N, C-alpha and C positions, 0 to 999 in steps of 0.2 A: 438466034431464036426469033421467029416471026411473031407478029401480033397475035395470031391465032394460038400459037403455042404458049405465049405469055398468059393469055386469058385462061387457057386450060389449066396451066400450072397454078395460077392464082386461085382458081376454084377448088383445086384438089389439094392445095397446100395444107389447109387445116386437117383434112383427112389423113394426109401423110404424117403430120405431127402427132395425131392421135395414135396412129399405128406404132410410131416409135415409142410413145409413152406406154402403150400396152405391153411392150416387151421389157419395160423397166421393172425392177423389183417393187413389191408393195411395201409401203411404209405405214405402220400403224402408230397413231399419235395417242397420247394419254389425254385425259380430261384436263389436266393441268397445262399440258402443252397447247391444247386448243385455247384455253383461257389466256395464256401468255400471248399467243398470236393475236387474239381478239383485242386484248388490252393495248398491244403495240399499234394495231391498226386504228383503234379509237384515239390514241395519242397522236398518231400521224394526221388523222383527219382534223383534230383540234387545231393543228398548226396551219391548215389551209384556209384560204378565203372561200366563201360560199361559191358553189359551182358544181359542174358535172363531175370533176375529179374527186371532190370531197364526198359527193353522194355515192360514187362508186366504192370508195374506200369504206364509208360507213356501212354500205350494204354488205361488203365483204366481211367487215368486223362483226356485224350482226349474225351473219351466217356461221362464222367461227364460234360465236357465243352459243348459238343453237346447237352446233355440233358438240360442244363441250357438255351441254345439258343432256343431249341424247346419249353421249358416251357414258355419262354418269348413270343414266337410267339402265343402260345395258350392263354395266359392271356392278350394279347394285345387288346387294344380297336379298332385297325384297322380291318376293315371288307372289304370284296370284294364289289366293286360298284354294284348297282342294275340296 
């Protein structure tokens, strides 16, 4: 593979990976599962020294915490008044 082909492949690789992911079955997680993932990520971040990796894990943990909250709203019995 030449340099030109390598550059082309490196630019299209994320697109190819997304296409593969699109064909995989959809998995739905519960509020509790999102909370467990978030807690595990917060614990993992607590063991790391300050830096980029810790910030990325904390960001991911916060996203999972928000997903759990939104999932709770969607599965709630509360509805808007009519």
